[in-house]
GUROLO-820472 format. One record per residue (C-alpha): x, z, y. Coordinates in Angstrom, 3 decimals, decimal comma, padded with zeros to 6 digits. Layout:
[pt [X Z Y]]
...
END
This chain:
[pt [-057,688 -018,392 018,360]]
[pt [-059,720 -021,505 017,612]]
[pt [-061,568 -022,881 014,580]]
[pt [-063,649 -025,992 014,338]]
[pt [-064,587 -029,172 012,562]]
[pt [-063,841 -032,776 013,447]]
[pt [-065,865 -035,698 012,130]]
[pt [-063,339 -038,426 011,375]]
[pt [-065,698 -040,930 009,725]]
[pt [-069,356 -041,286 008,894]]
[pt [-068,538 -039,596 005,584]]
[pt [-065,697 -037,112 006,215]]
[pt [-065,415 -034,000 008,385]]
[pt [-062,210 -031,973 008,652]]
[pt [-062,018 -028,195 009,007]]
[pt [-059,164 -026,942 011,191]]
[pt [-057,827 -023,868 012,935]]
[pt [-055,297 -023,109 015,644]]
[pt [-053,272 -019,926 015,320]]
[pt [-050,751 -018,203 017,555]]
[pt [-050,362 -018,813 021,266]]
[pt [-052,638 -021,385 022,992]]
[pt [-049,759 -022,131 025,376]]
[pt [-047,161 -022,156 022,592]]
[pt [-045,076 -024,929 021,069]]
[pt [-047,492 -027,248 019,210]]
[pt [-046,912 -027,841 015,503]]
[pt [-049,211 -029,347 012,879]]
[pt [-049,040 -028,134 009,282]]
[pt [-049,626 -030,719 006,529]]
[pt [-050,444 -029,150 003,183]]
[pt [-049,412 -030,508 -000,168]]
[pt [-051,156 -031,673 -003,275]]
[pt [-052,742 -033,933 -002,196]]
[pt [-055,845 -031,785 -002,410]]
[pt [-054,606 -028,213 -002,059]]
[pt [-056,346 -027,548 001,269]]
[pt [-055,445 -025,115 004,049]]
[pt [-054,538 -021,543 003,059]]
[pt [-054,233 -018,469 005,249]]
[pt [-050,641 -017,902 004,102]]
[pt [-049,585 -021,021 006,012]]
[pt [-050,093 -019,148 009,289]]
[pt [-047,162 -016,895 008,487]]
[pt [-044,498 -019,565 008,958]]
[pt [-045,087 -019,618 012,724]]
[pt [-044,250 -016,850 015,196]]
[pt [-047,671 -016,165 016,793]]
[pt [-046,115 -015,545 020,169]]
[pt [-044,153 -018,784 020,146]]
[pt [-046,233 -021,437 018,397]]
[pt [-049,604 -023,105 018,673]]
[pt [-049,962 -024,013 014,995]]
[pt [-052,673 -026,443 013,907]]
[pt [-053,629 -026,021 010,249]]
[pt [-056,298 -028,197 008,646]]
[pt [-057,616 -029,310 005,289]]
[pt [-057,234 -033,000 004,550]]
[pt [-060,183 -035,116 003,435]]
[pt [-062,139 -033,731 000,507]]
[pt [-060,375 -030,394 000,116]]
[pt [-060,428 -026,815 001,385]]
[pt [-063,313 -026,373 003,823]]
[pt [-063,416 -030,055 004,739]]
[pt [-066,480 -031,960 003,604]]
[pt [-067,663 -033,506 001,374]]
[pt [-065,572 -031,487 -001,086]]
[pt [-063,782 -033,577 -003,697]]
[pt [-064,835 -036,909 -002,183]]
[pt [-062,545 -039,803 -003,164]]
[pt [-064,199 -042,567 -001,149]]
[pt [-062,390 -043,366 002,126]]
[pt [-059,646 -040,994 000,981]]
[pt [-056,240 -042,656 001,198]]
[pt [-052,941 -042,344 003,036]]
[pt [-053,851 -044,689 005,889]]
[pt [-057,034 -042,725 006,600]]
[pt [-055,197 -039,383 006,461]]
[pt [-052,512 -040,570 008,882]]
[pt [-055,162 -041,573 011,391]]
[pt [-056,971 -038,255 010,874]]
[pt [-053,858 -036,435 012,096]]
[pt [-053,829 -038,554 015,218]]
[pt [-057,563 -038,029 015,819]]
[pt [-057,040 -034,278 015,519]]
[pt [-054,139 -034,350 017,995]]
[pt [-056,261 -036,249 020,507]]
[pt [-059,265 -033,952 020,020]]
[pt [-057,112 -030,879 020,704]]
[pt [-055,465 -032,424 023,758]]
[pt [-051,906 -032,083 022,438]]
[pt [-049,438 -034,629 023,801]]
[pt [-046,593 -034,221 021,288]]
[pt [-046,029 -031,837 018,413]]
[pt [-043,701 -030,919 015,597]]
[pt [-044,854 -032,024 012,151]]
[pt [-044,329 -029,511 009,335]]
[pt [-045,069 -030,523 005,740]]
[pt [-043,947 -030,013 002,172]]
[pt [-044,211 -031,980 -001,067]]
[pt [-047,121 -034,427 -000,494]]
[pt [-047,131 -033,005 003,043]]
[pt [-043,635 -034,462 003,512]]
[pt [-044,904 -037,897 002,410]]
[pt [-047,784 -037,670 004,856]]
[pt [-045,550 -036,374 007,656]]
[pt [-043,162 -039,313 007,289]]
[pt [-046,057 -041,770 007,072]]
[pt [-047,542 -040,321 010,261]]
[pt [-044,196 -040,414 012,062]]
[pt [-043,798 -044,106 011,192]]
[pt [-047,131 -044,914 012,821]]
[pt [-047,048 -042,472 015,742]]
[pt [-043,383 -041,712 016,434]]
[pt [-044,033 -041,256 020,150]]
[pt [-046,182 -038,205 019,327]]
[pt [-043,597 -036,495 017,118]]
[pt [-041,024 -034,068 018,528]]
[pt [-039,394 -033,506 015,154]]
[pt [-040,042 -033,096 011,431]]
[pt [-039,620 -029,956 009,314]]
[pt [-040,004 -030,968 005,672]]
[pt [-039,805 -029,302 002,251]]
[pt [-039,614 -030,546 -001,330]]
[pt [-039,320 -034,209 -000,443]]
[pt [-041,685 -036,631 -002,126]]
[pt [-041,492 -040,353 -001,286]]
[pt [-043,978 -041,736 -003,793]]
[pt [-041,627 -043,961 -005,798]]
[pt [-042,216 -045,019 -009,393]]
[pt [-039,116 -043,057 -010,369]]
[pt [-040,658 -039,857 -008,991]]
[pt [-043,934 -040,481 -010,811]]
[pt [-042,033 -041,287 -014,014]]
[pt [-040,111 -038,007 -013,702]]
[pt [-043,230 -035,902 -013,200]]
[pt [-045,708 -037,593 -015,530]]
[pt [-043,707 -039,449 -018,159]]
[pt [-040,141 -038,370 -018,881]]
[pt [-038,108 -035,887 -016,835]]
[pt [-039,808 -032,624 -016,008]]
[pt [-041,090 -032,705 -019,584]]
[pt [-037,541 -032,186 -020,826]]
[pt [-037,105 -029,006 -018,772]]
[pt [-040,546 -027,553 -019,568]]
[pt [-041,342 -029,063 -022,977]]
[pt [-043,865 -026,392 -023,967]]
[pt [-045,862 -026,832 -020,739]]
[pt [-045,702 -030,610 -021,152]]
[pt [-046,930 -030,316 -024,722]]
[pt [-049,951 -028,327 -023,509]]
[pt [-050,596 -030,981 -020,834]]
[pt [-050,414 -033,854 -023,341]]
[pt [-052,210 -032,155 -026,220]]
[pt [-055,413 -032,150 -024,189]]
[pt [-055,463 -035,921 -024,692]]
[pt [-055,964 -037,895 -027,918]]
[pt [-052,669 -039,286 -029,297]]
[pt [-053,513 -042,870 -028,405]]
[pt [-053,849 -041,992 -024,685]]
[pt [-050,733 -039,846 -024,244]]
[pt [-048,576 -042,796 -023,196]]
[pt [-050,461 -043,017 -019,879]]
[pt [-051,464 -039,441 -019,043]]
[pt [-052,271 -040,090 -015,373]]
[pt [-054,822 -042,752 -016,352]]
[pt [-056,204 -040,638 -019,182]]
[pt [-056,720 -037,659 -016,873]]
[pt [-058,161 -039,989 -014,219]]
[pt [-060,850 -041,107 -016,660]]
[pt [-061,773 -037,525 -017,533]]
[pt [-061,714 -036,191 -013,971]]
[pt [-064,209 -038,931 -013,090]]
[pt [-066,312 -038,355 -016,183]]
[pt [-070,079 -037,932 -015,837]]
[pt [-069,759 -034,773 -017,972]]
[pt [-068,962 -031,751 -015,787]]
[pt [-067,480 -029,794 -018,698]]
[pt [-065,037 -032,629 -019,372]]
[pt [-064,150 -032,775 -015,656]]
[pt [-063,435 -029,040 -015,451]]
[pt [-061,435 -028,962 -018,679]]
[pt [-059,252 -031,814 -017,421]]
[pt [-058,894 -030,200 -013,982]]
[pt [-057,663 -026,959 -015,499]]
[pt [-055,049 -028,691 -017,660]]
[pt [-053,951 -030,869 -014,729]]
[pt [-053,576 -027,779 -012,542]]
[pt [-051,707 -025,838 -015,241]]
[pt [-048,969 -028,467 -015,634]]
[pt [-047,952 -028,211 -011,992]]
[pt [-048,482 -024,460 -011,772]]
[pt [-046,308 -023,861 -014,852]]
[pt [-043,278 -025,595 -013,324]]
[pt [-043,582 -024,988 -009,576]]
[pt [-041,443 -021,833 -009,240]]
[pt [-037,928 -020,867 -010,184]]
[pt [-039,275 -017,548 -011,519]]
[pt [-042,842 -017,796 -012,861]]
[pt [-045,446 -015,356 -011,587]]
[pt [-049,191 -014,930 -011,886]]
[pt [-051,237 -016,288 -008,988]]
[pt [-054,929 -016,320 -008,129]]
[pt [-056,773 -019,347 -009,449]]
[pt [-059,075 -021,476 -007,281]]
[pt [-062,802 -021,409 -007,956]]
[pt [-064,104 -024,239 -010,120]]
[pt [-065,307 -026,427 -007,243]]
[pt [-062,013 -026,315 -005,327]]
[pt [-059,954 -026,636 -008,505]]
[pt [-061,872 -029,761 -009,470]]
[pt [-061,541 -031,192 -005,957]]
[pt [-057,783 -030,554 -005,983]]
[pt [-057,231 -032,163 -009,386]]
[pt [-059,444 -035,168 -008,611]]
[pt [-057,776 -035,862 -005,262]]
[pt [-054,206 -035,375 -006,480]]
[pt [-054,773 -037,564 -009,518]]
[pt [-056,564 -040,149 -007,335]]
[pt [-053,526 -040,498 -005,074]]
[pt [-050,984 -040,604 -007,902]]
[pt [-053,098 -043,092 -009,870]]
[pt [-053,015 -045,368 -006,803]]
[pt [-049,261 -044,865 -006,078]]
[pt [-050,114 -042,759 -003,006]]
[pt [-051,723 -045,832 -001,421]]
[pt [-048,338 -046,846 -000,011]]
[pt [-047,913 -050,559 000,822]]
[pt [-045,107 -051,202 -001,652]]
[pt [-042,405 -049,610 -003,778]]
[pt [-039,742 -047,838 -001,671]]
[pt [-041,866 -048,371 001,451]]
[pt [-040,847 -045,117 003,124]]
[pt [-037,103 -045,407 002,504]]
[pt [-037,101 -049,000 003,742]]
[pt [-039,127 -048,264 006,883]]
[pt [-037,666 -044,890 007,897]]
[pt [-034,739 -046,355 009,900]]
[pt [-037,417 -047,124 012,524]]
[pt [-037,638 -043,381 013,229]]
[pt [-033,914 -042,681 012,986]]
[pt [-034,073 -041,096 016,457]]
[pt [-036,295 -038,232 015,274]]
[pt [-034,720 -034,902 014,298]]
[pt [-035,561 -033,877 010,737]]
[pt [-034,965 -030,513 009,022]]
[pt [-035,096 -030,769 005,219]]
[pt [-035,546 -027,676 003,042]]
[pt [-035,027 -028,404 -000,646]]
[pt [-034,924 -026,090 -003,660]]
[pt [-031,949 -026,703 -005,936]]
[pt [-034,139 -026,174 -009,018]]
[pt [-037,182 -028,041 -007,779]]
[pt [-038,551 -029,622 -010,949]]
[pt [-041,523 -031,308 -009,257]]
[pt [-039,520 -033,035 -006,503]]
[pt [-035,852 -033,069 -007,561]]
[pt [-033,152 -032,802 -004,841]]
[pt [-031,961 -036,394 -005,299]]
[pt [-034,935 -037,557 -003,224]]
[pt [-034,125 -035,168 -000,381]]
[pt [-030,559 -036,475 -000,378]]
[pt [-031,823 -040,067 -000,225]]
[pt [-034,011 -039,171 002,757]]
[pt [-031,149 -037,474 004,578]]
[pt [-029,025 -040,614 004,194]]
[pt [-031,494 -042,861 006,019]]
[pt [-032,214 -040,456 008,893]]
[pt [-029,037 -039,873 010,949]]
[pt [-030,496 -036,791 012,668]]
[pt [-031,533 -035,166 009,392]]
[pt [-030,197 -031,742 008,415]]
[pt [-030,358 -031,177 004,655]]
[pt [-030,525 -027,584 003,395]]
[pt [-030,309 -027,090 -000,377]]
[pt [-031,610 -023,614 -001,285]]
[pt [-029,532 -022,358 -004,197]]
[pt [-032,091 -019,987 -005,717]]
[pt [-035,379 -021,843 -005,332]]
[pt [-037,746 -024,223 -007,079]]
[pt [-040,583 -026,144 -005,440]]
[pt [-043,001 -023,512 -004,157]]
[pt [-043,357 -022,921 -000,415]]
[pt [-043,515 -019,173 -001,131]]
[pt [-040,047 -018,841 -002,693]]
[pt [-038,036 -016,399 -000,537]]
[pt [-035,157 -018,766 000,242]]
[pt [-037,587 -021,578 001,078]]
[pt [-039,583 -019,291 003,385]]
[pt [-036,485 -018,165 005,278]]
[pt [-035,113 -021,674 005,696]]
[pt [-038,407 -023,210 006,841]]
[pt [-038,829 -020,520 009,483]]
[pt [-035,242 -021,041 010,597]]
[pt [-035,943 -024,768 010,805]]
[pt [-039,039 -024,646 012,989]]
[pt [-037,532 -021,924 015,211]]
[pt [-034,330 -023,931 015,624]]
[pt [-036,189 -027,139 016,446]]
[pt [-038,424 -025,362 018,972]]
[pt [-035,269 -024,225 020,794]]
[pt [-033,453 -027,571 020,645]]
[pt [-036,221 -030,137 021,002]]
END
């Protein structure tokens, strides 16, 4: 029922939409990646009669501009963008709904603006620790999907395979567009190959959005998500122990293994952890879909 743009700095403008009921329960959707951007499928997690859902593309991705921009693009800036959007839309308090990187951003926002958060509905928990990065880009997921990992590494010369995030970072920022696009496609393929319990073919982004996604995601991982220190979130989260938190986690999530969701549930007393027995990481897996909808519906009734 409403679409618009919000200038959040001299450089960046966000594209957003509101869907559902203007008088409904407010909820903001934080997409993953970083860099994926808003997608129309995200609307479907919210009963249009019940919710006023705010869906937007974070800096540099989706329809936000400038596309693929890395300058002024960090976690602190994104947290404040969420708050600027809330103020611009005149929403007093809302539920925060995010998965994967969106769960990292949701928790970071809640730490800074707890008084504006009614509750958190999170999926595929990602806390930005070195152990998580090691699992995804060094040794862990590679043992479950060795053929996909081999394809990811073989793009690089042997002498650079020990630090693939840095090696891809150099190529994604290359002055040669062909090198950028080749690296972006291999970067995208690694995650796409392991994201679902049961693989399926999906539509690929156009070159510009694919490059923006890969550049932004690599940018954040290369800089340790721009978090202040190792284990920052786990150490600080007791400050928001009063907030209700629904956690949806796929048992066979190879990108964000369940151990991290369990760790989160242990530091938030009002957390409800739901391990989905037949799911991987993707937000579109049937068990994940059902549980996320149950979570936001349940929280709207209770809080």
